[in-house]
C-alpha positions as CSV (number, residue, x, y, z in Angstrom):
1,M,125.5,101.7,101.7
2,K,128.1,100.7,99.1
3,G,126.8,98.2,96.5
4,T,123.1,99.1,97.0
5,I,120.8,97.6,94.4
6,A,117.5,98.4,96.1
7,S,116.3,100.9,98.6
8,T,113.1,102.6,99.7
9,E,112.1,105.2,102.2
10,L,109.3,104.8,104.7
11,Y,107.9,107.1,107.3
12,V,106.9,105.9,110.7
13,F,104.0,107.6,112.5
14,D,103.8,107.1,116.2
15,G,101.2,109.7,117.1
16,G,103.8,112.5,117.4
17,A,103.7,115.6,115.2
18,K,106.6,114.6,113.0
19,P,107.1,111.2,111.3
20,R,110.4,109.4,111.5
21,R,112.1,108.6,108.2
22,L,113.7,105.3,107.7
23,T,115.6,103.9,104.7
24,L,115.5,100.2,103.9
25,T,118.6,99.1,101.8
26,I,119.8,95.9,100.2
27,T,123.1,95.4,98.6
28,A,124.0,93.2,95.6
29,P,124.8,89.6,96.5
30,E,128.4,88.6,96.4
31,R,130.1,85.2,96.3
32,E,131.6,84.1,99.6
33,P,135.1,82.5,99.4
34,E,133.9,79.4,101.2
35,G,130.9,79.0,98.9
36,G,127.4,80.5,99.0
37,W,126.4,84.1,98.5
38,V,125.8,87.0,100.9
39,C,124.2,90.5,100.6
40,R,123.6,93.1,103.3
41,V,120.3,94.5,104.5
42,A,119.8,97.5,106.7
43,L,116.9,99.6,108.1
44,A,118.7,102.9,108.7
45,N,118.6,104.3,112.3
46,L,117.1,101.0,113.6
47,H,119.1,98.1,112.2
48,R,122.7,98.3,111.1
49,P,123.8,96.4,107.9
50,Q,123.5,92.7,108.5
51,P,124.5,89.8,106.3
52,A,121.9,87.7,104.6
53,S,123.3,84.4,103.2
54,G,122.0,81.9,100.8
55,I,123.1,79.0,98.6
56,D,122.9,81.2,95.6
57,S,122.3,84.9,94.9
58,V,118.5,84.6,94.7
59,A,118.4,82.8,98.1
60,A,120.6,85.5,99.6
61,L,118.2,88.2,98.3
62,E,115.2,86.2,99.6
63,E,116.8,86.1,103.0
64,A,117.4,89.8,103.0
65,L,113.8,90.5,102.1
66,A,112.6,88.1,104.8
67,R,114.7,90.0,107.4
68,A,113.3,93.3,106.1
69,R,109.7,91.9,106.3
70,G,110.4,90.9,109.9
71,W,111.7,94.4,110.9
72,I,108.6,96.0,109.3
73,G,106.3,93.5,111.0
74,E,107.9,94.4,114.4
75,L,107.2,98.1,113.8
76,R,103.6,97.3,112.9
77,A,103.2,95.1,115.9
78,Q,104.1,98.1,118.1
79,G,101.1,99.8,116.6
80,L,103.1,102.2,114.4
81,V,101.8,103.3,111.1
82,L,104.1,103.1,108.1
83,C,103.7,105.3,105.0
84,R,105.6,106.0,101.8
85,D,105.3,109.8,102.2
86,R,105.8,112.3,105.0
87,A,102.2,113.5,104.8
88,G,100.9,110.0,105.6
89,Q,98.7,109.7,102.5
90,F,100.2,106.5,101.0
91,T,100.5,103.5,103.3
92,F,103.6,101.3,103.1
93,E,102.4,97.9,102.0
94,S,104.5,94.8,102.7
95,I,107.5,94.1,100.6
């Protein structure tokens, strides 16, 4: 995603033979013409880029991280295991 300032890969294990790779991405906050700030957050293959707004750039980033935490929480609530590696040796801890 253009303007990315942070990203990480995670692997989702659902009991199948091969884990599914997802990439979480957040873009740099930008000023909005009408005031405030916005950045975009996406969880590739599950959630397309979505705006995360705030009164300042830090608040926009905070909103993006909150949205990402929500998506990851939804995956865990489905009983899926999230790891940082394809082998499943390093669990993905909350961001």
